[in-house]
N, C-alpha and C positions, 0 to 999 in steps of 0.2 A: 471422139476417141479419148479415153481416160488417160491422163498423164500419170505414170507411176510415181508413187510417193518417194521422196528422197530417202536414202538409207537411214539417215539420222532420225526419221520419223517412225521407223519400224522397230518393233521390240526385238531384243536379242534372239538369235536363232538358238533354240535349246534342243535341236534334233540330236545332238551328240550325247545327251544325258540318258543314261540307261532306263530311267523310269519313264521316259518319253518315247522310247522305241517300241516298235510293234513286236509282239510276242509270237514267234513262229509256231508255237504250240496251240495258239488260240485263234487262228486265222479264219475259222469257219463257225464262229459263235452263232451267227444268225441261222445256221442250218441244223443246230443241235436240238435234241429233245430236252425236256426239263431235266431228266435224270443225267443226261450227258453234260449239260451245263453245270449242274451241281458237282458232278464228279470232277470235271475239268478244273473248276475253281478250287475244290478241295485239294487236288493234286498240286496245284500251283502254290497254295498256302504253305506247303511244306518248305518252300524256299525261304519263307519269312523266318522260320525256326532255325534253318541252317545259317542264315545270314547273321542272326543274333549270336549263335554259337561261335562263328568265326570272329565276331567282333568282341567276344567276351574279354580277351586280354586288354583291349583298349578301354572297355567299360570298367574293368578292374582298376586300371591305372588312374582313371578319373575319380572313381569313388574313393580309392585310397588317398588321393590327393586332397579331396574336400572333406573327408571324414573328421579330421581334427578341428577344422573350423566350424563344421556343423555341430559337433558335440559341444563345442565351446559357446554355442548360441547363434551361430551363423545361419544363413537362410539358403534355400535352394529355389531359384527362380527360373521358370520356363518361359521362353518367348517364341511365339510363332504365329503364323497366319493360316486361315483355312483349317483343313483337317489337322495339320500339325499343331496349330494353336489350340484347337478344341481338345486334343489329346493331352496337352500340357495342363490345361485348366482342369480337365477331368482328373488327372492324377493328383493335382494339388488339392482338389476339393474332396477327394476320398481319404486323405491323410488324417484330418481332424477326427472324424467319427471312428476310424479304425484304430488310431494310435493315441488319441487324446493329445495330439501335438497342436499347439496354438495355430490358428489359421494364417498367421503372418510368418510362419517358418517355412512353408512350402507354398509358393505363389505362382499362379499362371497368368501371363499377360498375352492377350490375343489381339491381333489387328482388328480394329473396329469395335473393341470393347465387348462387354458382356452380351450385347445385342447380337454379335456375330456368332454366338453359340447356337442360335436358332435360325438366324437369317444370314445368308451369304453376304460377306463384306470383303470379298477377295480383292476388290480394287484398292483397298487400304494397304495391301501387302507391298505395293510398289514404293512406299515412302520409307526410306532408310532411317529417317528420324522419327518415325511414327511411335516408337516405344520410349523415346527419350524422356518425355515429361513424367511418365510413370516410373521409370527407372531412377530419375533424379529425386522423385518424392520418397523413394525407399532409402535414400542416404546409404548407399552401398558401402561395404567395407571389405577388407581383404579376407574376412572370415566367410563371406558369402560366395556363392557359386551361381553363375548364370549360364543356362543351357539354351542356345538358339536351336530351334527345331525347324528343319527345312528339308523335305523329302529329296528335292532336286539339288539342294545345296546352293541355290542362287537367290533365294527370296530376300529382297532388299530390307524388308522390315526386320527379319531375323538377323541378318548380317550387320545391319546398322546398330543393333543392340550391343553386339560385341565391340564395335568401334567406340560406342559411348563408354562402355565399361573400362576400356583401356585408356580412355582420356582422363581417368581419375588418378593416374599416377600410382603413388604408394597405397592408395585406398582401393585400388582396382580389385574386383573379385576374380576368382578363378573362372575362366571362360571355356565353353565347349560348344562345338557344333555337332549336332546329331543329324545325319543325312542318310539317304538310302541309295547312294550312287558312289562312284569313284571320282574324287576330286583332289586337287592339291589343297593342303592346309591353308585356309585364307588368313589374311592379316588379322591381328587382334584375337586369334583363337589359340588357346593353350592346349586344348585336347580336341582332336578330330575323331569322331566315332562314326565310322561308315558301315552301314547295314546294306550290303550289296544284295538287294532283293531281286534285281533284274527287271525286265519289262513286265508290265502289269497284264493281267488277264484282259482287261479292257484298257486299251492304250491310253496312258496318261492318268488313269484313275488311281491316284496314290492313296485313296482311302482304303484300298484293298491290301495287297501284300506289304507295301511300304507302311501303311497305317497300322497293320497288325504287328509288324516288327518294331515299330516305334513304341506302341503301347507295351509290348513285352519288355522293351529296354527301360522304359520309364518305371514300370513295375519293379524291375530289378534294382534300379538306382534308389528309388525312394524306400522300398522295403528293406534293402540292405542297410541304409542309413538308420532306419528305425530300429533294426535289430542291433546294430553296433552302438546305438545310443541308449540301449537298455530298455527299450519299449516292448521287448519280446522275451519270454522265458520258455525254453524248449521250443515248441512250435505253436505256442499259445499267445494270443493277443492280450496279455495281462494288463495292458494300460487301458483296456476297454472300460468305459463308464456306462452303466446300464441306464439308458434313458427311454427305452420303450420295451414292449413285451418280448420281442425277439432278442434284444440285447440282454434283458434280465435273465432269460432262459440260458443264453450262451454264457453269461457271467457266472451263473450258479453252477453250470456244468464244469467250467474251468476251476472254480473253487472246490467243487467236489473231487475233481481229478487230482488236484494238488494237495488237498487236506485229508481226503478219505471220508469227509463228512457226508451224511445222507443229504438228499436234495433239499428237504425242508430246512435242515439246519444251515445249509449253504445259503439259502435265501435270507434267513435271519441274520447271518453274519454279513452278508452283502448289504442289507438294509442298515446294519449297525455301522458299516463303513461308508455310508452315504453313497452307495452305488459304485465305489471304487474297488475294483477287483484286487489290485496289488495290496491295498491297505487291508482288505479283508483277510487275505492270505497271511500277511504279517501279523495281524491281530491274533489269528489262531496259532501260528507257528511260534510266536514269541510271547504269547499271553499278555498282550498290551491292549490299550484302548485305541480308538481311531486316531486321536491326536498324536500319541506316541508313535503309532505306526507311520503316520505321515512324516514325523520328524526323522525317524530312522531311514525312511526311504529317501528323503531329501538329502540326508548326510551321505548316502550311498549313491547319489546321482541318479536315483530311480531304479537302480539295478537290483532286482528282486533277489537274485542268487547271493548277493553280497550281504543281504539282511538276514535271510533265512538259512543259508548254508545247506546243511543236510537234514533240516527239520521237516521237509516236505514228504508227503506220502510216497511210497514206493510205487511208481507207475510203470515199472519195467514190463510187467505182463501186458499192460495196455499198449505200450509202445511196440512191443514185439508183435502183438496181434495186428496192430495198425500197419506195421511194416509188411506182414504177410499179406494183408489185404491189398496194400499198394502194389506189391509184387504181382499179385494175381491180376490186378487191373492193367498193369503194363503189358501183360501177355495177351490181352484181348485184342 
């Protein structure tokens, strides 16, 4: 007869966490057709969008708090394990090519290191001090922000990162916990962002609704910080640097849109600016060379509108047409 293990040897019971509960709307997955499975998953995914909408006031409060520090040179650091960690690393890795932000401004730390991006290292998530060495190496300051990501809100690796941050005293960064269930605000957490996505289609598989809501939220946080720090003009990624054929095409189209130049001339201007879109636009609008364009942008903190004012092409017709298109798409 097997002797039951003592309670101290058992993992904590997480049955009360909403992301671990069974979804009453998906109890018969095994009996569904392919189309029925896809339809059921799609219907459940809507809860991810609703969860983010409900959490927007808390997301807003967090971004407004960290914006001054980020604009002043601070960093945004994501810490997580498993799917949560992978999503943080993904968001961090997409910022440099999209916005030309240095790779050390938005950072992703995942339990198990980079190898965990491809091979599961979920056992590493139980170490509350697992991120401490990486966080210590970053020499965090009060201008930084650290976001622990944990769908169920209990991951020791993620929560331990917040504990480390608050041990820094006056140098402590702003901290947040991003989770997908209802919990009390844990110690060492300045901002609690709860995305209440509910039980998953497949019980406990937080790569689904919870993962979708998490990615949506990280998109919102990082993109808004990029906009607020001057890396976007209108809805164009003007900090783009053309480093391949696709990006050269996009860069030339942005320049044409803002200057009114034909495509060929836009490419010539882009090349003269060393592939820098904002510099190219300033060169045309202010009649200066690339060096002076760079100086003007630096003096304005990279904010294109402060350098060119009203000198850009009238794109009202294009914006109106795009708005009509977008409206048509929303009715589909």
